[in-house]
N, C-alpha and C positions, 0 to 999 in steps of 0.2 A: 444496485441503485434503488433509491427509495423516493417516492413522490407523494405529496399530500395536496389534494385539491382544497381542503379546508384551510390549511395554514399556508398554502401557496409556496412550497419549498421543493427542492430537488437535492437529495444528498448523493454525492458520488463517492462510492466506497473504494478506496485504494488498498492494495494488499499490505498486510502487516501494519495497519494504521488504525486499529480499533474499529474497522468497518462492521464487523459482526456485532459488537456491543452496541454501536450507535444504530445500526439497522434494526436490531431487536427492540431497542428503547423507543425509537421513532414509531415502529409498528405497534407497540403495546400502548404507548402513552399519547402519541400525537398523530394518530390516524394516517400513518405512513403505509403506502402500498408498494409492493415490489414492481420494479420496471426493468425489463430485460434481465441480464445476468447480475450477479453480485458485484462484479468489478467492471461493468459496462461504463463506457466513457460518454460524455455529454453529446458529442457529435454523432454517436451511434443512435442516440434516442431522438435526435432532433426531428427526424421525419415522422415520428409517432406522436409528437407533441402538438397540441392545438396552439393557436395564436396566443391565447391567454397563458397557457402553460410555459410558453417560451419566455415569458416575462416573470416567471417564478424566481424566488431567491435561491441561488445555487451555492452550495458549500461542500467542502471536502476537508480531509485531514492530511497534513503533510508531516513526515517524520524524518528525523536525522538518519541518513542512509547508513552511517556507521553502525547504528543500532539495528537497522533492518538486516544488514549482512550478518551480524552476530545472531540475531533471531533465526535467520535462515539456516545458519550452520547448526545451531542447537536443535532445530526442528529436524533437520536431516540426520543428525547424529542420534537423536532419540527415536526417530521413526514411529511417531504415535499411531497406535492402532494398525501398525504394519502397513501404513498407507503407501509407502514407496515400493512395496513388493506385491501389493494387491492388484492383480491385473485388471480387475473390474473397474479400478479407478484410473487406469491409464487413458490418456487422451484419445488414442486410436480406438479405444473400446467405449468411447462416450463419456469418459471421466475427465478429471482436471489435472492429473499428474502427467507432465510432459517429459520428453526424452532428456532434456537438459537437466531437469531436477533429478531424474534417475541416474544420470551420469555422475552428478555431484554426490548423490547418496552412495553409489557404488564405490566411488573413490574414497570417501570417508570410511566406509565399512571395510573395504579390502585392505586399506593402508593404516587403519586406526589413526587417521590423519588429525593433527592438531589444527586449531583455527588458523595459525600462521601458515601451515602447509596448504590448507584449503584456500586461503586468501591468495597466496602467491600463484597457485595453480589456475584459479578461475577468474581472478580480477587483474587484468593487465591493460585496461583502457579506461578512459573517463566513464564514470558511472552515471547512468541516467535511469529514470523509471517513469511510470505513468503520470506522476505528479506534473511533469513538464508538459504533458498533453492536456491537462485540465485547468491549470491555474488561471489561464486567461478567460475561461468560461465561468469562473466563480466570482460571486459577490463577497465571499468571506472564506478565508483559509484558516482553519483551526490548526494550531501547533500542537503536536502530540504531547510535547513536554509541558504544555499548559492546557491540556485537553478539558479538564473540568470547568475551568473558568471560561475558556473560549466557547465551549458548547453551550453554557448558560447564556453567554453573550448572544449567540445565534438565536436561541429561543426567545430572548428578550426582544431582539430585532424583529422577530416574527410575531411579536405581540401575544405570545403564549401566556396564559394565566396559570397560576399554580404550578410553576416550574418545579420539576422533580430532577434531582441531580443524577448524572449518569453513574450507574453502578461501576465500581472500580475493582471488582474482585480479581480481574486479570492483570491489574497494574500494581502489583504489590512491590513496595520498595525493597522488601526483604529478598525478593527474587531477582531484582535488578542488579546485574553485576557491573563492576567498574570497567569501563572501556579499556583502561590501561592494562587489564589482565589479558585482553585480546590483541589490542594494537600495541604490541611491544616494540622496543627500539629497532629491532631488525626488520620491521616492515613499515616504519614511519614514512620513509621516502616513497614507497609504493602507494601507501595510503594517501599521501598528499597528492600524488599524481592522479589517483583514481577519483577521489572525492572533491578535489579542489574546485573544478568548474561548477559542479552542482552546488557546492557551498556558496560560491560567489553569486550564482544566479538566485538562489533561494535564501540568501542572507543567513547562512549558518556559520558557526565558528568552530575551528578545531580545538581540541583540548589544549590547555596551556602548555603541556609538556611537548607539544609539536612545535612550539616556538614560532607560531604564525608563518607557516610556509607560503611562498609566493606561487601564484598560478601563472604558468607560462602562456604566452599568446598562442603557441602551437597547441597546447592542451585545450584552450578555449575554442579554437577553431575545430579541433577534433570532436569536442563535446557537441558543438552546434551541428556538425555533420551527422553525428549519431542521433541527435534529437530529431532532425529532419527525416532521416531514414526511418526512425521508429514511427513517426507520424504517418509517413507514406505507407508503411507496413499495415498499420491499424486502419488506415483509410480504405485500402484496397483489398484487404484480406477479408473474405467472407467469414462472418461470425455465426456460431451456433447459439441460438437463444433458448435452448432446451432448459428445463428446470434443473436446479441443483439437486443433489441426492437428498432424499427425504430424511436422511440421518443427520444432515447439517442444519444449523439454525436458519440459514437463509432459505434452504429447501422447505423447511417447515413454514416460514413466512409466506413463501410462494403458494403453499397449499392451504393456507389459513382461509377459512370461510368467512366471507364478509358478514 
């Protein structure tokens, strides 16, 4: 999470939604300062905000969850910097890699699992993520698929002068794979069940080859229950606000001298 008292904004960084790039850019160009953890939610910070800060402009980025799951799979499969085997990064040792991530990583590694096998193994209920816990707190939601223009719109609303575009080195179209390569015909029905309620709530659309699947009332109710349980979990679970690793970009932002 990034806050600026000069420009009166709060940025909520959600996983796999360009939070690192935006946090870095805000810190370097628009006097952003770190607040709590990289992926802290607005309600977690409320008690630390002044009356004035509670009226700041709040924004976040939301991303198509079909892309997020593909990104998750590829990251687990590639295991950058051996992060899923480095015990110093495990959550029980003060890091950020949790047991669920390690379970998925081990499944892919031990079975040389394809994306379809991975998806069928671990995605069997309506998908939800932290976006559902922050959208109501935001004044503006940036769409990841339109991130450059939406980000500039935010800066314009903040009355920033001399707007500089967000660097896009990590959003190369040459690296972006077609979702059809992952969500093949044999997992369309499962995918529709998993993502349908989230799509309906956040106004996303399935790829054309899905033929506009319908979202059942049962799945909508199930999704709402999952969302409420997730909010209860984050509300009543004690969070650690220790600094991120000094090797990460957000960790460097936290240690940056004013």
